[in-house]
N, C-alpha and C positions, 0 to 999 in steps of 0.2 A: 460435653465440655469442649470449648473452642479456644483458640488463640492464646495458649499458655495458661488457661484457667486451672487445669489440674496441676501443672507445674508449680504455680504460685500457691495454690491451696496446700500442696504437700510441703512446700518450702517455707511457708509462713512461720512455723515454729522455730525454724533453724536459720532464717535469713540473716539475722544479725551476726551469725558466726562466719559469714563471708568476709567480714571486716575484722581487722586487727582490734579495733576499738570502735564499736558502732556509735557510741555517744560522741566520740571525737569526730567521726565522719559526718554525723548530723551537723555539728557546729561548723566544720570545715566547708561542707557543701553550701550551707546557708551563707557563709561569709563570701563565697564565690558567686552564687546565683543571686542572692539578695540585692547587691548593688546594681546588677544588670536589670533586674525587674524594676528597681526604683528609678534608674536612669531612663529607661525606655517608657515607663508609665508616667514619669514626672511626679510620683507620689512616694512619700516616706513609708506609707502603710497601704500598699495596693491591695485590692480585693482579688484574690487569686483562686482559680480552680486548678487543683493538681489532679488531672484526670487519669493518672496511672500511679496512684500514691503508694501502692504496695503496703508495706508495714509502717510507712511514714517517714522514711529517711529524709526527704526534702520537706514534706509538710510540717513536721515537728520543728525543724530548725528555722524555717521561715516564720512560723507562728511565734516561736521564741524571739525572733527578731522584731516582731510587732506587726507583721503582715496579717491580713484577715484571710483565713484559709477555709476552703471547702475541699475535701478530698473524696475521690471516687476511684474505684478499681473494679475490674472484672472478678477478682478473687474474693469470695465472701470471707474466707479465712484470713486473708491479708487485711481486709478492712476491719475485721473484728480485732485483730492484733493492733492495728494502727489506732483504733479507738481507745483501746486499753492503755496504749503508750501515751496518748494525749491526756487521758484522765490522770495517769500517774504523774504527769508533769504539770497538772492544773492548767491545761491549755484548752481554750474554747474553740474547738474545731468540729464542724459538721461533716459526717461521712455518709457516703452512699455506695451501694453496690451497683455498678454501671459499666457496661461495655463502652469503650471509647468510640466505637462506631455508632452508638445510639445514645448520645449524651442528652437527648431530649428527656430521658428518664430522670435526669438530675433537675430538681425543681427550681433551683436558683439560676439566675441569669444576670446579664449586665456586668460581667467581670472586667476588671482592668487588664487581666492577663490569664491565659490558660497555659499551664505548665505540663509538659509531658517529658519526663526525664528518664535517666538510666536506660537508654536504648530501648524504650518501649515501642516506638513506632515500627521498628523492623519485625515485630510480631505480626504485622499486617502483611500477609504474604502476596497479595495482589494489589495492583495499582488502583483498582476500583474500590477495594476496602480502604486503602490509604486516602483516596479522595473523599470517600464517605466520612471517614473519621475527621479529617481536617475541616471539611464542610460543617460538621457538627460542632467542632471547636469554634469556628467562626461565628456560628449561631449563638454561642454562649457569651461572646464578647460584646462589649459596648462599641460603638463606632470609634475607630482609631485605637482600640485595644490591641494587645500584642499576644502572639503565640510564641512561647519559648520552648524549644525542644533540645535535648542533648542526645547524641547518637554516636556510635562508633564511627571511626573514619573508614567507611567501607570503600571509598574511592581507592584507598591504599590497600586495604585488606583483600579486596577482590583479586588483586594481582599477585599477592603472596600466599593467600589461602592457608593461614596458619592452622595447624591441626591440634595444637595444645596450648594451654595457658597455665603457668605455674609449674610444679606445685609450690605453694607457699606454706611455711610452717608458722602458725601462731601458737599461743599457749594451749597445749593439750589437743591440738587439731592440725590437720593438713587440709588445704583447699586447692583443688585443681580442676581444670576444665579440659574436655576433649571435644574438638569440632570435627564433624564428619560432613564434608562438602558434597552437595548434589547440585551441580549447575551453579546458579546464583543464590541458592539457599544452603543452609547447613543445619544439621541436627546438633544441638548443644547438650553435652553431658556434663553435669556438675557433680563432683564427688567431694563429700565432706567426710574425712576420716577422723573420728572422734575417739579420744581416750575415755573409756567408761569403766570405772573401777579398775579391774586388773586386765582388761582387754581393750583392743581397738576395734571399733565398728565403723562400717562404711555406709553412708547415706548417699543414694544415687538419685538424681533428678534429671529429667529429660524434657527439652523443649525444642522448638524449631524457629529459626529466624530467616529473614531475607536480607541479603547484602544490599541494603537500600542505599543507593548512590545519590549524591547531592542533586544532580540534575533531575532525577525522578521525584525527589521531595520538592524541589523548586517548582516543578510543573504542577504537582498536586496543590501546593500552596497558591499558586497563581490561579488555578481553576476554581479555588474556593474564595477568591476575591482578596487575597493577601497581596500587599505591595511592600516595597522597601525591605526586601529579603536580604538579611546580612548573616554571614557566617563568621563566627568568632572563634579563633583558634586557642588551644590550651595555653600557648605561650603568652597570650594577652589576657586570659581570664583566670588562670591558675586552677581551672577546672579540668578534670581528667579526660573529658571527652569534648569534641567540637560542639559548639552551641549554635543553633540557628534561631534568629529572631525575625519575625515577620509581623507586619502591621495590617489590621483589618481596614480596608478602604472605607471611608465614610460613604453612606448611602446618599 
């Protein structure tokens, strides 16, 4: 298993517990990302590939908004969960198991937008893997289509190197993270402490990220033929992470 596959396979059953109210987060994120996709594609119902769909946090909300969605993810367990969640909501979404470095395995193409949200790109630990991935995303887009990615603000985090996030208490659970830095990468430890009957139990999940800085991502996007690269800050989007939007240059 590579690039967080085991992490997300193990986390799929519990991922919604990372949120205070997952359904509310689905709606809130769609309300922030949806208008950006609509504005930059010029369509009320854009055709979108969510290539790091996980259990469907963005896919489901955008489909509920009326966007036409295809979801893919490296984690088979996450894709299975996303498919069940879509069926439960009577949403017509196609899902595939696919590594975002090899999107040629996704049969659909000609998308108005490719979405890669929730800090997924920093799982690509080398610049060559990043370039390979965004090149594949460009290949899935129609001419002048857009790539929209959300990512932590690593330009700021690399200077402060935080070692912990949380803990946060939600109903019958605590959620916190521990970050162990090694150069410009860090090992992420997610702890879910759950109240089960008369005792508390801890679920522990581990993955690795790269502190991907904006200039590094800009270079990868440019090498893949993207132009008009724009960074949108949380203050202007109401989304919890910075958003980068880039347009595929017409051939």
